C-alpha positions in Angstrom: 4.4 24.0 96.1 5.1 23.3 92.6 8.8 22.7 92.0 8.4 22.3 88.2 9.1 25.0 85.7 6.1 27.3 85.1 4.2 26.8 81.9 5.0 30.4 80.8 8.7 29.6 80.9 8.7 26.3 79.0 11.3 26.0 76.3 10.3 27.0 72.8 10.6 23.5 71.5 9.0 21.7 74.4 6.6 18.8 73.9 3.6 20.8 74.9 4.3 23.5 72.3 4.7 20.8 69.6 1.4 19.2 70.6 -0.3 22.5 70.4 0.9 23.0 66.8 0.2 19.6 65.5 -3.4 20.3 64.4 -2.2 23.3 62.3 0.5 21.1 60.6 -2.1 18.4 60.0 -4.5 20.8 58.4 -1.8 22.2 56.2 -0.8 18.7 55.1 -4.3 17.9 54.1 -4.6 21.1 52.1 -1.3 20.3 50.3 -2.4 16.8 49.5 -5.8 18.1 48.2 -4.1 20.7 46.0 -1.7 18.0 44.6 -4.6 15.7 43.8 -6.5 18.5 42.1 -3.5 19.4 40.0 -3.1 15.8 38.9 -6.8 15.5 38.0 -6.6 18.7 35.9 -3.5 17.4 34.1 -5.2 14.0 33.4 -8.3 15.8 32.0 -6.1 18.0 29.8 -4.3 15.1 28.3 -7.5 13.1 27.9 -9.2 15.9 26.1 -6.2 16.3 23.8 -6.2 12.6 23.0 -9.9 12.6 22.3 -9.6 15.6 20.1 -7.1 13.9 17.7 -8.5 12.3 14.7 -7.7 8.6 14.4 -6.4 7.1 11.2 -8.4 4.9 8.8 -7.2 1.3 9.0 -6.7 -0.1 5.5 -5.4 -3.5 6.7 -4.9 -5.8 3.8 -5.7 -3.1 1.3 -2.8 -1.0 2.3 -0.3 -2.6 -0.1 -2.4 -1.9 -3.2 -1.8 1.1 -5.5 -4.9 0.3 -7.5 -7.9 -1.8 -6.4 -11.1 -2.0 -8.4 -14.4 -3.8 -8.6 -15.3 -4.2 -12.3 -12.4 -3.5 -14.6 -8.9 -1.9 -14.8 -8.0 0.0 -18.0 -4.8 1.7 -18.8 -3.3 3.8 -21.6 0.4 4.6 -22.0 3.4 3.8 -19.7 1.6 3.9 -16.3 3.8 2.8 -13.4 2.6 1.7 -9.9 4.9 0.8 -7.1 2.4 -1.2 -5.1 0.0 -4.0 -5.9 -2.8 -4.2 -8.4 -6.0 -5.9 -7.5 -9.4 -6.6 -9.1 -12.5 -8.4 -7.7 -15.0 -9.5 -8.7 -14.1 -8.4 -12.2 -11.4 -10.1 -14.3 -10.5 -7.6 -17.1 -7.2 -5.8 -16.9 -6.2 -4.1 -20.1 -3.4 -1.8 -21.2 -0.6 -3.6 -19.3 0.4 -1.1 -16.7 3.8 -1.6 -15.1 3.1 -3.2 -11.7 6.2 -3.3 -9.4 4.3 -5.1 -6.7 2.0 -8.1 -7.1 -1.1 -8.6 -9.4 -4.2 -10.2 -7.9 -7.2 -10.8 -10.1 -10.3 -12.2 -8.4 -8.2 -14.4 -6.1 -8.3 -14.8 -2.3 -5.9 -11.8 -1.8 -8.0 -9.5 -4.0 -11.2 -10.5 -2.3 -9.7 -10.0 1.2 -8.4 -6.5 0.1 -11.9 -5.6 -1.2 -13.4 -6.6 2.1 -10.9 -4.4 4.0 -11.6 -1.5 1.7 -15.3 -1.8 2.4 -14.6 -1.6 6.1 -12.3 1.3 5.8 -14.8 3.2 3.5 -17.6 2.8 6.0 -15.3 3.8 8.9 -14.4 7.1 7.1 -18.0 7.8 6.1 -19.1 7.5 9.8 -16.6 9.9 11.3 -18.1 13.0 13.0 -17.3 16.2 11.1 -15.0 18.9 12.4 -16.3 21.4 9.8 -17.2 21.9 6.2 -14.8 21.6 3.3 -17.2 23.7 1.1 -17.5 22.9 -2.5 -14.2 24.5 -3.8 -10.8 23.5 -2.5 -8.7 26.0 -4.5 -6.7 28.3 -2.2 -7.9 26.8 1.0 -5.7 25.5 3.9 -7.0 22.7 6.1 -5.9 21.7 9.6 -6.1 18.0 10.8 -9.6 16.6 11.2 -12.6 15.5 9.3 -14.0 17.8 6.7 -17.3 17.2 4.8 -18.8 18.2 1.5 -22.5 17.5 1.2 -22.4 16.9 -2.6 -19.4 17.5 -4.9 -16.0 18.8 -4.2 -13.8 20.6 -6.8 -10.2 21.7 -7.0 -10.6 24.1 -10.0 -7.1 25.7 -10.1 -3.9 26.2 -8.2 -3.6 24.2 -5.0 -5.1 23.2 -1.7 -2.9 23.0 1.4 -3.0 20.4 4.3 -1.2 21.8 7.4 -0.2 19.3 10.1 1.2 22.0 12.4 4.3 20.0 13.2 2.5 16.8 14.0 3.6 13.9 11.7 0.6 11.8 13.0 -2.0 14.4 12.0 -4.8 12.8 10.0 -6.9 14.4 7.3 -10.2 12.9 6.2 -12.5 14.4 3.5 -16.1 13.0 3.4 -17.6 13.8 0.0 -21.3 13.2 -0.7 -21.0 12.6 -4.5 -18.0 13.4 -6.8 -14.4 14.6 -6.3 -12.9 16.4 -9.3 -9.5 18.1 -9.9 -8.8 20.3 -12.9 -5.6 20.2 -15.0 -2.3 20.9 -13.3 -3.7 21.3 -9.8 -1.8 20.3 -6.7 -2.5 19.0 -3.2 0.3 20.4 -0.9 1.5 19.0 2.4 3.2 21.3 4.9 4.5 21.3 8.4 4.9 17.5 8.7 1.8 16.4 6.9 2.1 12.9 5.3 0.4 11.3 2.4 -0.3 8.1 4.4 -2.5 10.1 6.7 -4.8 11.7 4.0 -8.0 10.0 3.0 -10.7 11.0 0.5 -14.0 9.1 1.0 -16.0 9.7 -2.2 -19.8 8.9 -2.4 -19.7 8.1 -6.1 -16.8 8.8 -8.5 -13.4 10.7 -8.5 -11.7 12.3 -11.5 -8.1 13.6 -11.5 -7.3 16.1 -14.2 -4.4 16.1 -16.6 -1.1 16.8 -14.8 -2.7 16.8 -11.4 -0.3 16.2 -8.5 -2.6 14.4 -6.0 -1.9 13.2 -2.5 -3.7 10.7 -0.3 -5.9 7.5 -0.6 -9.0 7.8 -2.7 -11.8 5.4 -1.5 -14.6 5.7 -4.1 -17.9 3.8 -4.0 -18.1 3.8 -7.9 -15.2 4.6 -10.2 -11.9 6.5 -10.4 -10.3 8.1 -13.5 -6.7 9.5 -13.6 -6.2 11.5 -16.7 -3.0 11.9 -18.7 0.1 12.6 -16.6 -1.6 12.7 -13.3 0.7 11.6 -10.4 -0.7 10.1 -7.2 1.2 9.8 -3.9 -1.3 7.4 -2.3 -3.8 4.9 -3.7 -6.8 4.6 -6.1 -9.3 2.2 -4.5 -12.7 1.8 -6.1 -15.2 -0.5 -4.3 -17.6 -1.3 -7.1 -16.6 0.4 -10.4 -13.6 0.7 -12.6 -10.2 2.4 -12.3 -9.0 4.1 -15.6 -5.5 5.3 -16.0 -3.4 7.1 -18.6 0.4 7.5 -18.3 0.2 7.9 -14.5 2.7 7.3 -11.6 1.3 5.9 -8.4 3.6 5.9 -5.4 2.2 4.0 -2.5 2.8 5.5 1.0 2.8 3.8 4.4 3.2 4.9 8.0 5.1 1.8 9.3 4.3 2.2 13.0 0.7 1.2 12.4 -0.3 -2.4 11.8 -2.8 -1.2 9.2 -0.2 0.2 7.0 -1.5 3.8 7.4 -1.3 6.4 10.2 1.3 7.0 12.8 5.1 7.2 12.5 7.3 8.5 9.8 6.1 7.8 6.2 8.0 5.4 4.0 7.5 5.4 0.2 7.5 2.2 -1.9 9.9 3.3 -4.6 12.0 0.3 -5.4 11.4 -3.1 -7.0 11.3 -5.8 -4.3 11.9 -9.3 -5.6 9.0 -11.7 -4.7 9.4 -14.1 -1.8 11.5 -17.2 -2.7 13.2 -15.7 -5.7 16.9 -15.9 -6.1 19.0 -12.8 -6.4 22.2 -12.8 -8.3 25.1 -10.4 -7.7 26.4 -8.9 -11.0 30.1 -9.4 -11.7 32.4 -6.6 -11.0 33.2 -4.7 -14.2 36.7 -3.7 -15.1 37.5 -0.1 -15.1 39.4 1.3 -18.0 41.1 4.7 -18.3 39.8 6.7 -21.2 42.5 8.1 -23.6 43.7 11.6 -22.7 42.7 11.3 -19.0 45.3 11.9 -16.3 46.0 9.1 -13.9 47.6 9.6 -10.5 50.4 7.0 -10.0 50.2 5.0 -6.9 52.7 5.6 -4.2 55.2 2.8 -3.9 57.9 2.3 -1.3 61.4 2.0 -2.9 63.2 -1.2 -2.3 66.4 -1.0 -0.2 69.6 -1.5 -2.2 72.5 -3.0 -0.4 75.8 -1.6 -1.5 78.7 -4.1 -1.4 82.4 -3.1 -1.7 83.7 -4.2 -5.2 85.8 -7.3 -5.2 89.6 -6.7 -5.6 91.0 -8.3 -8.8 93.1 -11.5 -8.2 96.8 -10.9 -8.6 98.9 -13.9 -9.6 101.6 -14.9 -7.2 105.2 -14.0 -8.3 107.5 -17.0 -9.3 109.7 -18.4 -6.5 113.0 -16.6 -6.2 116.1 -18.8 -7.1 118.5 -19.2 -4.2 121.5 -17.0 -4.1 125.1 -18.5 -4.5 125.9 -18.2 -0.8 122.6 -19.9 0.0 123.4 -23.0 -2.1 123.9 -26.2 -0.3 127.6 -27.3 -0.3 128.3 -30.3 -2.5 129.3 -33.4 -0.7 130.7 -36.4 -2.5 
């Protein structure tokens, strides 16, 4: 006779019932873990594909500080101003005295190092895989980040071309041009939605020519020569590997993305727009100038706190004492003899 509780009447949470359900829980746990791992794998692949799809910047390294860098000669006409450095190597002829707010290096170690860095950057940009064609005419087009190619020449004949970063300040634009880059007079390169000049590169197979009054953006890296005609403004750099750079009344504002060690790409752009004294120079603080009030102008009097005045009672006038009263007859001392 079995005195124990029959199996049919075991409590709901008995050990035997828990044992019978363990395989189901174990199977569910394995399915949950497998699903979690699959989700993580998909997320990793998504982020990886996004990272691989982004175009990397072109590292200019020691060439990043130069507004103008040439191989043979540098020629200028009119009051050209550049906010970065000027470099020339192996040539030695700089004519026209452009205003250089940075440093000037003519066929020295710094210029040679910058030319080597330019050669490396040029070859890097030329080897990038294409994301599509730029066509032969830029006018009226809008380009998204990536590498665009032109098999021969590329022309901006009128109006403007737009570079759209779609809200990404790190978006990089690279134009690979087989032969020449030409912009006609009064044309413009526009940056929209966070695009930055320090992330725009034009790799030119021969020469580049900027028309009169052109408002250009980006770093031109030309194999041969670069010409900036009268009044053209450049927010970027003119870097010629082998030929000359010719300027005429231009303004060249160097742009940098400071988060990158190369001086370009990544981070928020900074513009070199102030004269920085060379290392080791002494700076003097100008004396404070006195301010004078021009005649006829109104001046507001300063508020002053009135001084306290202590009121003292006036002194009473001094009255002379009355003469001594003579003694009366009855008050006289009796005569004694």
